[in-house]
C-alpha positions as a Markdown table, in Angstrom:
| # | Residue | x | y | z |
|---|---|---|---|---|
| 1 | Met | 0.0 | 0.0 | 0.0 |
| 2 | Thr | 1.4 | 3.4 | -1.0 |
| 3 | Thr | 2.1 | 5.9 | 1.8 |
| 4 | Arg | 0.4 | 9.2 | 0.9 |
| 5 | Ile | 2.5 | 12.4 | 1.5 |
| 6 | Leu | 1.6 | 16.0 | 1.6 |
| 7 | Leu | 4.6 | 18.0 | 0.4 |
| 8 | Val | 4.8 | 21.6 | 1.7 |
| 9 | Asp | 7.4 | 23.8 | 0.0 |
| 10 | Asp | 7.1 | 27.2 | -1.7 |
| 11 | His | 9.5 | 26.3 | -4.5 |
| 12 | Pro | 7.8 | 24.4 | -7.4 |
| 13 | Met | 11.1 | 22.9 | -8.5 |
| 14 | Ile | 11.6 | 21.3 | -5.1 |
| 15 | Arg | 8.1 | 19.9 | -5.3 |
| 16 | Ser | 8.7 | 18.5 | -8.8 |
| 17 | Ala | 12.0 | 17.0 | -7.8 |
| 18 | Val | 10.6 | 15.2 | -4.8 |
| 19 | Ala | 7.7 | 13.9 | -6.8 |
| 20 | Met | 10.2 | 12.5 | -9.4 |
| 21 | Leu | 12.3 | 11.0 | -6.6 |
| 22 | Leu | 9.3 | 9.1 | -5.2 |
| 23 | Glu | 8.2 | 7.6 | -8.5 |
| 24 | Gly | 8.2 | 3.8 | -8.3 |
| 25 | Ser | 8.6 | 3.9 | -4.6 |
| 26 | Asp | 6.2 | 3.0 | -1.8 |
| 27 | Phe | 5.5 | 6.8 | -1.4 |
| 28 | Ser | 3.5 | 9.2 | -3.4 |
| 29 | Val | 2.8 | 12.9 | -3.3 |
| 30 | Ala | -1.0 | 13.1 | -2.6 |
| 31 | Gly | -0.9 | 16.9 | -2.6 |
| 32 | Ser | 1.3 | 19.9 | -2.2 |
| 33 | Ala | 1.1 | 23.3 | -0.6 |
| 34 | Gly | 3.3 | 26.4 | -0.9 |
| 35 | Ser | 2.6 | 28.2 | 2.4 |
| 36 | Ala | 2.0 | 27.4 | 6.1 |
| 37 | Gly | -1.6 | 28.5 | 5.9 |
| 38 | Ser | -2.4 | 26.4 | 2.8 |
| 39 | Ala | -0.6 | 23.4 | 4.4 |
| 40 | Ile | -3.0 | 23.4 | 7.4 |
| 41 | Ala | -6.0 | 23.4 | 5.0 |
| 42 | Ala | -4.5 | 20.7 | 2.8 |
| 43 | Ile | -3.9 | 18.4 | 5.7 |
| 44 | Gly | -7.5 | 18.6 | 6.6 |
| 45 | Asp | -8.6 | 18.1 | 3.0 |
| 46 | Ile | -6.2 | 15.4 | 1.9 |
| 47 | Asp | -5.6 | 13.6 | 5.3 |
| 48 | Pro | -2.1 | 12.4 | 4.2 |
| 49 | Asp | -0.2 | 9.6 | 6.0 |
| 50 | Met | 2.9 | 11.9 | 6.3 |
| 51 | Val | 3.8 | 15.5 | 5.9 |
| 52 | Val | 7.1 | 16.8 | 4.5 |
| 53 | Leu | 7.7 | 20.4 | 5.4 |
| 54 | Asp | 10.0 | 23.1 | 4.4 |
| 55 | Leu | 11.0 | 25.5 | 7.2 |
| 56 | Ala | 11.1 | 28.9 | 5.5 |
| 57 | Met | 7.8 | 29.7 | 3.7 |
| 58 | Pro | 5.4 | 32.6 | 3.2 |
| 59 | Gly | 2.8 | 33.2 | 5.9 |
| 60 | Gly | 4.7 | 31.2 | 8.6 |
| 61 | Ser | 7.3 | 28.5 | 8.9 |
| 62 | Gly | 7.2 | 24.8 | 8.8 |
| 63 | Leu | 7.5 | 24.9 | 12.6 |
| 64 | Asp | 4.3 | 26.8 | 12.8 |
| 65 | Val | 2.6 | 23.9 | 10.9 |
| 66 | Leu | 4.2 | 21.3 | 13.1 |
| 67 | Arg | 3.3 | 23.2 | 16.3 |
| 68 | Arg | -0.3 | 23.6 | 15.1 |
| 69 | Leu | -0.6 | 19.9 | 14.4 |
| 70 | Arg | 0.8 | 18.8 | 17.8 |
| 71 | Glu | -1.4 | 21.4 | 19.6 |
| 72 | Gln | -4.4 | 19.7 | 17.9 |
| 73 | Gly | -3.2 | 16.3 | 19.1 |
| 74 | Asp | -2.3 | 15.3 | 15.5 |
| 75 | Arg | 0.6 | 12.8 | 15.9 |
| 76 | Arg | 1.0 | 11.9 | 12.2 |
| 77 | Pro | 4.6 | 11.7 | 11.1 |
| 78 | Val | 6.2 | 15.0 | 10.1 |
| 79 | Ile | 9.5 | 15.3 | 8.2 |
| 80 | Ile | 11.4 | 18.6 | 7.8 |
| 81 | Leu | 13.1 | 19.1 | 4.4 |
| 82 | Thr | 15.2 | 22.2 | 4.6 |
| 83 | Ala | 18.2 | 24.0 | 3.3 |
| 84 | Gly | 19.4 | 24.8 | 6.9 |
| 85 | Ile | 18.2 | 24.7 | 10.5 |
| 86 | Asp | 19.5 | 26.8 | 13.4 |
| 87 | Asp | 19.8 | 25.6 | 17.0 |
| 88 | Tyr | 16.6 | 27.1 | 18.3 |
| 89 | Pro | 14.3 | 25.7 | 15.6 |
| 90 | Leu | 16.1 | 22.4 | 15.9 |
| 91 | Thr | 15.5 | 22.3 | 19.6 |
| 92 | Glu | 11.8 | 23.2 | 19.2 |
| 93 | Ala | 11.3 | 20.7 | 16.4 |
| 94 | Val | 12.7 | 17.9 | 18.5 |
| 95 | Ser | 10.5 | 19.0 | 21.5 |
| 96 | Leu | 7.5 | 18.9 | 19.2 |
| 97 | Gly | 8.3 | 15.3 | 18.2 |
| 98 | Val | 9.4 | 15.8 | 14.6 |
| 99 | Asn | 10.0 | 12.4 | 13.0 |
| 100 | Gly | 12.7 | 13.3 | 10.5 |
| 101 | Ile | 15.0 | 16.1 | 9.3 |
| 102 | Val | 16.6 | 16.0 | 5.8 |
| 103 | Met | 18.9 | 18.6 | 4.4 |
| 104 | Lys | 18.2 | 19.7 | 0.8 |
| 105 | Asn | 21.9 | 20.0 | -0.1 |
| 106 | Asn | 22.7 | 16.3 | 0.7 |
| 107 | Asp | 22.1 | 13.1 | -1.2 |
| 108 | Pro | 18.5 | 13.1 | -2.4 |
| 109 | Ala | 18.3 | 9.3 | -1.6 |
| 110 | Trp | 18.5 | 10.3 | 2.1 |
| 111 | Leu | 14.9 | 11.6 | 1.8 |
| 112 | Leu | 13.8 | 8.1 | 0.8 |
| 113 | Asp | 15.9 | 6.6 | 3.6 |
| 114 | Cys | 14.2 | 9.0 | 6.0 |
| 115 | Leu | 10.7 | 8.2 | 4.7 |
| 116 | Lys | 11.3 | 4.5 | 5.1 |
| 117 | Ala | 12.7 | 4.8 | 8.6 |
| 118 | Val | 9.8 | 7.0 | 9.7 |
| 119 | Gln | 7.3 | 4.6 | 8.1 |
| 120 | Ala | 8.8 | 1.9 | 10.2 |
| 121 | Gly | 8.3 | 3.9 | 13.4 |
| 122 | Lys | 11.8 | 5.2 | 13.7 |
| 123 | Arg | 13.3 | 8.7 | 13.8 |
| 124 | Trp | 15.7 | 9.7 | 11.1 |
| 125 | Phe | 17.8 | 12.8 | 11.2 |
| 126 | Asp | 20.5 | 14.0 | 8.7 |
| 127 | Pro | 23.8 | 12.8 | 10.4 |
| 128 | Asp | 25.1 | 16.4 | 11.0 |
| 129 | Val | 21.7 | 17.4 | 12.4 |
| 130 | Glu | 21.6 | 14.4 | 14.6 |
| 131 | Ala | 25.1 | 15.2 | 16.0 |
| 132 | Arg | 24.1 | 18.8 | 16.7 |
| 133 | Ser | 20.8 | 17.7 | 18.3 |
| 134 | Asn | 22.7 | 15.4 | 20.6 |
| 135 | Glu | 25.2 | 18.1 | 21.5 |
| 136 | Leu | 22.4 | 20.5 | 22.4 |
| 137 | Ala | 20.6 | 17.9 | 24.5 |
| 138 | Asn | 23.9 | 17.3 | 26.4 |
| 139 | Leu | 24.2 | 21.1 | 27.0 |
| 140 | Arg | 20.7 | 21.3 | 28.3 |
| 141 | Ser | 20.7 | 18.2 | 30.5 |
| 142 | Pro | 22.6 | 19.5 | 33.5 |
| 143 | Leu | 19.9 | 22.1 | 34.3 |
| 144 | Thr | 16.9 | 21.3 | 36.5 |
| 145 | Gln | 13.5 | 22.6 | 35.5 |
| 146 | Arg | 13.7 | 25.5 | 37.9 |
| 147 | Glu | 17.2 | 26.4 | 36.6 |
| 148 | Arg | 15.9 | 26.3 | 33.0 |
| 149 | Lys | 13.1 | 28.7 | 34.0 |
| 150 | Leu | 15.5 | 31.0 | 35.7 |
| 151 | Val | 17.7 | 31.1 | 32.6 |
| 152 | Met | 14.8 | 32.0 | 30.4 |
| 153 | Leu | 14.0 | 34.9 | 32.8 |
| 154 | Val | 17.6 | 36.1 | 32.6 |
| 155 | Ala | 17.4 | 35.9 | 28.8 |
| 156 | Arg | 14.3 | 38.2 | 29.0 |
| 157 | Gly | 16.4 | 40.8 | 30.8 |
| 158 | Leu | 14.8 | 40.5 | 34.2 |
| 159 | Arg | 16.7 | 41.6 | 37.3 |
| 160 | Asn | 17.3 | 39.4 | 40.3 |
| 161 | Arg | 14.5 | 40.9 | 42.3 |
| 162 | Asp | 12.1 | 40.5 | 39.4 |
| 163 | Ile | 13.2 | 36.9 | 38.9 |
| 164 | Ala | 12.7 | 36.3 | 42.6 |
| 165 | Ala | 9.1 | 37.7 | 42.4 |
| 166 | Glu | 8.4 | 35.6 | 39.4 |
| 167 | Leu | 9.6 | 32.4 | 40.9 |
| 168 | Gly | 8.4 | 33.1 | 44.5 |
| 169 | Ile | 11.9 | 32.9 | 46.0 |
| 170 | Thr | 14.3 | 35.4 | 47.6 |
| 171 | Glu | 16.9 | 37.4 | 45.8 |
| 172 | Gly | 19.5 | 35.5 | 47.8 |
| 173 | Thr | 18.2 | 32.2 | 46.4 |
| 174 | Val | 18.3 | 33.6 | 42.9 |
| 175 | Lys | 22.0 | 34.4 | 43.4 |
| 176 | Val | 22.6 | 30.8 | 44.6 |
| 177 | Tyr | 20.8 | 29.4 | 41.5 |
| 178 | Leu | 22.8 | 31.7 | 39.2 |
| 179 | His | 26.1 | 30.7 | 40.7 |
| 180 | Ala | 25.2 | 27.0 | 40.2 |
| 181 | Ile | 24.0 | 27.6 | 36.6 |
| 182 | Phe | 27.2 | 29.6 | 35.8 |
| 183 | Glu | 29.2 | 26.6 | 37.0 |
| 184 | Lys | 27.2 | 24.0 | 35.0 |
| 185 | Leu | 27.2 | 25.9 | 31.7 |
| 186 | Gly | 30.8 | 27.3 | 32.0 |
| 187 | Val | 29.8 | 30.9 | 31.8 |
| 188 | Ala | 31.1 | 33.9 | 33.8 |
| 189 | Asn | 28.3 | 36.4 | 33.8 |
| 190 | Arg | 24.6 | 37.1 | 32.8 |
| 191 | Thr | 25.6 | 38.3 | 29.3 |
| 192 | Glu | 27.4 | 35.0 | 28.6 |
| 193 | Leu | 24.5 | 33.1 | 30.1 |
| 194 | Ala | 22.0 | 34.9 | 27.8 |
| 195 | Val | 24.1 | 34.0 | 24.8 |
| 196 | Arg | 24.4 | 30.3 | 25.9 |
| 197 | Ala | 20.6 | 30.3 | 26.5 |
| 198 | Ala | 19.9 | 31.2 | 22.9 |
| 199 | Glu | 22.4 | 28.5 | 21.7 |
| 200 | Val | 20.5 | 25.8 | 23.6 |
| 201 | Gly | 17.0 | 26.9 | 22.9 |
| 202 | Leu | 16.4 | 28.6 | 26.3 |
| 203 | Gly | 15.9 | 32.1 | 24.9 |
| 204 | Pro | 13.1 | 34.5 | 25.9 |
| 205 | Glu | 9.7 | 32.9 | 26.1 |
């Protein structure tokens, strides 16, 4: 049985190339869309088995589509096909349960490899993306949930007394937390912490 795919990309050449790549395979392009808004509508109309999303599109990003699906409780497989992905979008995509990430500038056959893996219930990331995702996960892992919240407040520019009020703790406790976070992340001050926060997906909410 053929797996039906909705292909979302604002470049007609990419859509045509992917359709050609899938010819004769167990996958077929059941429909396509060129923007985030039309993608949401197409998913409702076509009800595809999988969605292949570009990140940068008119009217919103592929992440907006993925976020919308997950918020609606839609767990169907989603694969990101992109020319590049920065740390923050990568972190969010992983947190939203993206099933695959394929880079456009690599071997086209990798898209087929990804589709087959995802069809089998596995996650498939481009090797470089997988390595970066693991690196970011390792950077985040030392922080507790409370410390992560505090880092996000620092990234928003809040002062210690404002952070204390937000978290319901004393300014002295905030200083203790900050010292521990500096040690864990290897930073020397709040500015470096804000930079590191952005690198690991803990930027302002």
